C-alpha positions in Angstrom: -7.9 19.1 0.6 -5.2 21.6 0.8 -1.6 21.0 2.0 0.6 23.0 4.3 4.1 21.5 4.4 5.3 23.5 7.4 2.7 22.0 9.7 2.0 18.7 7.9 -1.6 19.6 7.1 -3.4 17.2 4.8 -7.2 17.7 5.0 -9.3 14.6 4.8 -11.9 14.1 1.9 -15.4 13.9 3.3 -16.0 10.5 1.7 -12.9 9.0 3.5 -13.9 10.6 6.8 -17.3 8.8 6.3 -15.4 5.6 5.6 -13.4 5.8 8.8 -16.4 6.7 10.9 -18.4 3.7 9.6 -15.4 1.3 9.5 -14.8 1.6 13.3 -18.5 2.0 14.4 -18.3 5.6 15.3 -21.1 6.8 13.2 -23.6 4.4 14.8 -22.3 5.2 18.3 -22.9 8.9 17.6 -26.4 8.2 16.5 -26.9 6.3 19.7 -25.9 9.3 21.8 -22.1 9.2 22.0 -20.1 12.5 22.1 -17.3 12.8 19.5 -14.4 15.3 19.0 -12.1 15.9 16.1 -9.0 17.3 17.8 -7.3 18.6 14.6 -10.4 19.4 12.6 -9.1 21.4 9.7 -12.2 22.3 7.7 -14.4 19.9 9.5 -14.6 16.9 7.2 -15.6 14.5 10.0 -18.4 16.6 11.2 -19.7 17.0 7.7 -19.4 13.3 7.1 -21.5 12.5 10.2 -24.3 14.8 9.0 -24.3 13.4 5.5 -24.3 9.8 6.7 -27.3 10.6 8.9 -29.3 12.2 6.1 -28.4 9.4 3.8 -30.0 7.0 6.2 -33.1 9.1 6.6 -32.4 10.7 10.0 -33.3 14.3 10.8 -30.2 16.0 12.1 -31.1 18.1 15.2 -29.2 20.6 17.2 -29.0 18.1 20.1 -27.1 15.8 17.7 -24.8 18.6 16.6 -24.0 19.5 20.2 -22.5 16.0 20.5 -19.8 17.0 18.0 -16.8 19.2 18.9 -14.1 20.5 16.6 -10.7 21.7 17.7 -8.5 23.5 15.2 -5.5 25.8 15.4 -6.3 27.7 12.2 -9.2 30.2 12.6 -9.7 30.6 8.9 -10.2 26.8 8.6 -12.9 26.9 11.3 -14.6 30.0 9.7 -14.6 28.2 6.3 -16.2 25.1 7.9 -18.9 27.2 9.7 -19.8 29.1 6.5 -19.8 26.0 4.3 -21.7 23.9 6.8 -24.4 26.6 6.9 -24.7 26.9 3.1 -24.4 23.2 2.2 -26.1 21.5 5.1 -28.6 24.3 5.9 -27.6 24.0 9.6 -25.9 26.2 12.1 -23.1 24.4 13.9 -23.0 25.2 17.6 -20.4 27.9 17.9 -19.5 26.8 21.5 -18.2 23.6 20.0 -15.8 25.2 17.6 -12.6 25.6 19.6 -9.8 27.6 18.0 -6.7 26.4 19.9 -3.5 24.4 19.6 -4.4 20.9 20.7 -0.8 20.3 21.9 -0.1 23.5 23.7 -3.6 24.1 25.1 -5.9 21.0 24.9 -9.5 21.8 26.0 -10.7 20.8 29.4 -13.4 18.6 28.0 -13.8 14.8 27.6 -15.6 12.7 25.0 -16.7 9.2 24.2 -15.0 9.2 20.8 -12.2 10.9 19.0 -11.8 10.8 15.2 -9.6 12.7 12.8 -6.5 13.1 10.9 -3.6 14.8 12.8 -0.9 16.6 10.9 1.9 14.4 9.6 5.4 15.9 9.6 8.7 15.1 11.1 10.0 17.2 14.0 12.9 18.4 12.0 10.6 19.8 9.3 8.6 22.0 11.6 9.2 25.8 11.6 12.1 26.7 14.0 10.0 28.7 16.5 7.3 26.0 16.6 9.9 23.3 17.2 11.2 25.1 20.2 7.7 25.4 21.7 6.9 21.7 21.1 10.2 20.2 22.2 9.3 20.2 25.9 6.0 18.5 25.0 7.8 15.7 23.1 9.8 15.0 26.3 6.9 15.5 28.8 4.6 13.2 26.8 7.2 10.4 26.6 7.4 10.5 22.8 11.2 10.8 23.2 13.1 10.0 26.4 15.6 12.8 26.3 16.3 16.0 24.4 19.3 14.6 22.7 17.3 12.0 21.0 15.5 14.7 19.0 18.9 15.7 17.7 20.6 12.3 17.1 18.4 10.4 14.7 15.1 10.9 16.4 14.3 14.1 14.5 12.2 11.7 12.4 9.6 11.6 15.1 6.3 12.6 13.6 4.1 15.3 15.2 1.2 13.0 14.8 2.6 10.8 17.6 2.7 13.8 19.9 -0.9 14.7 19.1 -2.1 11.3 20.0 -0.1 11.2 23.2 -1.7 14.5 24.2 -5.3 13.8 23.3 -6.0 10.2 24.1 -5.4 10.4 27.8 -6.8 13.9 28.3 -9.9 14.0 26.0 -11.3 10.4 26.2 -13.8 9.2 28.7 -13.2 5.9 30.5 -12.9 3.1 27.9 -13.4 5.7 25.2 -12.3 4.9 21.6 -10.4 6.9 19.0 -9.9 6.4 15.2 -7.4 8.3 13.1 -5.7 8.4 9.8 -2.0 8.1 10.6 1.3 7.5 8.9 2.4 3.8 9.3 5.8 5.0 10.5 4.3 5.4 13.9 4.2 1.6 14.2 7.1 0.6 11.9 9.9 3.1 12.5 12.5 3.0 15.3 12.0 6.7 15.9 8.6 6.1 17.4 9.5 3.7 20.2 8.3 6.2 22.8 4.9 6.4 21.2 4.6 2.6 21.2 4.5 2.7 25.0 0.8 3.3 24.4 0.5 5.4 27.5 -1.1 8.9 27.6 -1.4 11.1 30.6 -0.8 8.1 32.8 -3.5 6.0 31.1 -2.8 2.9 29.0 -4.5 2.4 25.6 -4.4 -0.3 22.9 -4.6 -0.4 19.1 -7.6 -2.6 18.2 -7.2 -2.7 14.4 -4.9 -1.1 11.8 -6.1 -0.9 8.2 -3.2 0.0 5.9 -4.0 1.9 2.8 -1.9 0.2 0.2 -2.5 3.0 -2.3 -2.5 6.2 -0.1 -3.0 8.4 -3.1 -6.6 7.0 -3.3 -7.3 8.5 0.1 -5.2 11.7 0.0 -4.6 13.1 -3.4 -0.9 13.6 -4.2 0.2 12.0 -0.9 2.7 9.1 -1.2 3.4 8.6 2.5 2.4 5.1 3.7 -0.7 5.6 5.8 -3.4 3.7 7.7 -6.5 4.0 9.8 -6.2 2.9 13.4 -8.8 2.3 16.1 -7.7 2.7 19.7 -9.4 1.7 23.0 -8.6 3.7 26.1 -7.8 2.1 29.5 -6.9 -1.3 28.2 -3.3 -2.6 27.8 -2.0 -3.5 24.4 -2.4 -7.2 23.4 -0.2 -8.7 20.6 -0.6 -9.7 17.9 -2.6 -6.7 16.7 -5.0 -7.2 13.8 -3.5 -5.5 10.7 -5.3 -5.4 7.3 -3.7 -4.4 4.1 -6.3 -2.8 1.9 -6.5 -1.7 -1.7 -9.6 -0.8 -3.7 -10.6 -4.4 -4.3 -9.7 -6.4 -1.2 -8.3 -6.6 2.3 -5.6 -9.1 3.3 -5.6 -10.1 7.0 -2.2 -9.9 8.7 -0.9 -9.6 12.2 1.5 -7.1 13.8 3.8 -7.5 16.8 7.0 -5.8 18.0 10.5 -6.8 16.9 13.0 -6.8 19.8 11.6 -5.2 22.9 8.0 -4.4 23.5 8.4 -0.9 22.0 10.3 -2.1 18.9 9.1 -1.5 15.4 6.2 -3.7 14.4 6.6 -6.5 11.9 3.7 -7.2 9.6 3.1 -10.9 8.9 0.5 -13.0 7.2 0.0 -16.7 7.1 2.6 -17.3 4.4 5.1 -14.9 5.9 6.1 -16.1 9.3 7.9 -13.8 11.7 11.6 -13.7 10.6 14.0 -14.1 13.5 17.6 -13.8 12.3 20.2 -14.3 15.0 23.5 -12.5 14.6 25.6 -11.5 17.6 27.7 -8.3 17.2 30.4 -7.0 19.4 29.8 -3.6 21.1 32.2 -1.9 18.6 30.2 -3.3 15.7 27.0 -1.3 16.2 25.6 -0.5 12.7 26.5 3.0 11.6 25.2 5.6 9.2 27.5 7.3 6.7 29.4 10.5 7.3 27.2 13.5 7.5 28.3 17.0 6.3 25.3 18.6 8.0 24.4 20.7 5.0 27.9 21.4 3.6 28.2 18.8 0.8 29.7 21.5 -1.5 32.6 21.8 0.9 33.4 18.2 1.8 32.2 16.2 -1.2 33.8 16.2 -4.6 32.7 14.7 -8.0 36.4 14.3 -9.1 39.6 13.9 -7.2 40.7 17.2 -5.6 44.4 16.9 -6.1 45.0 20.4 -4.5 44.2 18.9 -1.1 46.4 16.7 1.1 45.7 13.1 0.0 45.8 11.7 3.6 42.5 13.4 4.3 40.7 12.3 1.1 38.5 9.2 1.0 36.6 7.5 -1.8 32.8 7.9 -1.2 30.4 5.1 -1.8 28.1 5.5 -4.8 25.4 3.2 -6.3 27.9 1.9 -8.9 29.6 -0.2 -6.2 26.5 -2.5 -6.1 27.0 -3.1 -9.8 30.6 -4.3 -9.4 32.2 -1.0 -10.4 34.8 -0.3 -7.7 36.4 2.9 -9.3 35.7 5.9 -7.0 33.2 8.4 -8.5 33.2 10.8 -5.6 35.6 11.8 -2.8 35.2 13.0 0.7 37.4 15.4 2.6 37.7 14.5 6.3 40.4 16.3 8.3 40.4 13.8 11.1 42.8 11.5 13.0 42.0 7.9 11.8 43.3 6.3 15.1 41.0 8.4 17.4 38.3 9.4 15.0 38.7 13.0 16.2 39.0 16.2 14.1 42.4 17.8 13.6 43.1 20.8 15.7 43.5 24.1 13.8 47.2 24.2 14.4 47.4 20.7 12.9 45.4 21.9 9.9 47.8 24.8 9.4 50.6 22.4 8.9 48.9 21.7 5.5 48.6 25.2 3.9 46.4 24.1 1.0 43.9 22.5 3.4 43.9 25.5 5.7 43.4 27.9 2.8 40.5 25.8 1.4 38.7 25.5 4.7 39.1 29.3 5.4 37.5 30.0 2.1 34.4 28.2 3.4 34.6 29.2 7.0 31.5 31.5 6.9 29.4 28.7 5.4 30.6 26.1 7.8 30.0 28.3 10.8 26.5 29.0 9.7 25.3 25.4 9.7 22.2 25.2 11.7 22.3 21.5 12.5 21.6 21.1 16.2 24.2 18.2 16.6 27.0 20.7 15.6 26.1 23.5 18.0 28.5 22.4 20.8 31.6 21.9 18.6 30.8 25.1 16.7 30.7 27.0 20.0 34.1 25.6 20.8 35.4 26.9 17.4 35.7 23.6 15.6 33.8 24.7 12.6 35.4 22.2 10.1 33.7 19.3 12.0 31.6 16.5 10.4 29.1 14.1 12.0 29.2 10.4 12.0 33.0 10.0 12.3 34.7 8.0 15.0 37.3 5.2 15.1 34.6 2.9 13.5 34.8 5.0 10.3 38.5 4.0 9.8 38.4 0.2 10.5 40.1 -1.8 7.7 36.8 -3.3 6.4 33.2 -2.3 6.2 30.2 -4.5 5.5 28.1 -1.8 3.8 24.6 -1.7 2.3 22.2 0.8 0.7 20.0 2.0 3.5 17.7 4.6 1.8 14.8 4.1 -0.6 15.7 0.5 -1.5 13.5 -2.7 -1.6 16.4 -5.2 -1.5 19.1 -5.7 1.0 22.5 -6.4 -0.6 25.5 -6.0 1.7 29.0 -5.8 0.2 32.5 -5.6 1.6 34.5 -2.5 1.2 38.1 -1.8 2.2 40.4 0.5 0.2 40.8 2.2 -3.1 44.0 4.0 -4.0 45.2 3.1 -0.5 42.3 5.0 1.1 39.4 3.6 3.0 36.0 3.7 1.5 33.4 5.9 3.4 29.6 5.6 3.5 27.6 8.6 2.3 25.2 10.0 5.0 21.8 8.4 5.2 22.2 6.7 1.8 24.4 4.0 3.3 24.9 2.1 6.6 27.6 -0.3 7.6 29.1 -2.5 10.3 32.8 -2.0 10.9 35.1 -5.0 10.8 38.8 -5.5 11.7 39.7 -8.4 9.4 38.6 -9.6 6.0 37.7 -13.0 7.5 35.5 -11.3 10.0 33.8 -9.2 7.3 33.2 -12.3 5.1 31.7 -14.2 8.0 29.4 -11.2 8.8 28.4 -10.8 5.2 27.4 -14.4 4.9 25.1 -14.1 7.9 23.6 -10.8 6.6 22.9 -12.4 3.3 20.4 -14.6 5.0 16.9 -14.2 3.4 15.6 -13.8 6.9 17.2 -10.3 7.1 15.4 -9.1 4.0 12.1 -10.8 5.1 12.4 -9.0 8.4 13.1 -5.6 6.7 10.0 -6.0 4.6 7.9 -7.0 7.6 9.1 -3.7 9.1 7.3 -1.9 6.3 10.1 0.2 5.0 10.5 -1.0 1.4 11.2 2.0 -0.9 11.3 4.5 2.0 14.2 6.4 3.6 13.9 4.1 6.6 14.5 0.9 4.6 17.7 -0.4 6.2 18.9 2.4 8.5 21.2 1.4 11.3 18.7 1.5 14.1 16.4 -0.8 12.1 19.1 -3.3 11.3 20.2 -3.3 15.0 16.6 -4.0 16.1 16.5 -7.0 13.7 19.8 -8.4 14.7 19.2 -8.1 18.4 15.7 -9.5 18.4 
């Protein structure tokens, strides 16, 4: 199966297409007369799997059976490849009227089916080509995958296009009480970014997940793919019922678990088995203590981050930057951050204020072209106003006297520590690598750390299925846990 990183294409091996079709009863339903569609067909693995399964079981595959299969695919070369390969390998002509070359999101076919099966593309909104992003953005909003445009910019760029595909096809292409089965990234169920998808409503119709089978070793299914994935069976026109059956599968066994939301009904799912009861930590935070991500340079690390102390810049705008050594007891700064901001207000200096520090003004002017060319959507408004030295993730919370901070990205353990100052300057968290809760006093920070050290926090994080991923302990996830 070939890969196309710009559109998240990962073609399904025929043997695994056959596994999914049999696992969820779709193969037998097709034999019994059901119609089936693969809405993102690629090179037609699911159609090939149906034919191969039928022949394995001694059935003669007829044109009437083939006419109950429809493939929709954006890439005409993929459909042409399927048609030619199907003719040569299966010695059959696939009905050309059932090969639909169109974008399933932008122009879904005006047909309906008893069953849907497939493997939609997996890629985050932010990783799509720029022109395609602009075309899809209204659909993310219209389909309810995100509630407002700003959410695609502020942390919700991690919404996967697979969620949008499902929201489009389930309500429009399925007959009454129809069913669908797909290979999907588990992030659709376990990440904060996909709360809109977990409304389980498509085109005004409700649907429910019946069963999730997690692939504990995804590389066995999709060669070279490390993304956590699963197969999911949905039923249309039935409201979701919790807990949902969740099976953790490897090549030798399946472990039965259950899944249900944390926090509100659209919250990330926690995966629990009999020996791992749902963790329910209770920590009350003030409104000003919302968990925060680190300061983000929006693609200008080489301007704002330093591997040694830049003594040519004004010291009042330099801050020690958190690095992994802090979690090993080494509190000497290894990196430094330039933040030309007012600590009291958390607002950037004006240019006239910067000019009062000639070395700072000269340094920033040297990099003006690069800073103005940053393409991050969250910076477009301040850039239009001429504030091209701006950073993201800075407010008064970044300058509180204490931070309870933890490693938020790619970890499997949750170890909050308390940071205050080094060399008279406040420690700062580094982009998505760290998250923190601001505190006003040391006593407050110690009390919060004691509560965060509860094993229930780490249990809840693991139940949210993010161990080792970039979502491990990001602010939104911690907030969901603490507020549940």
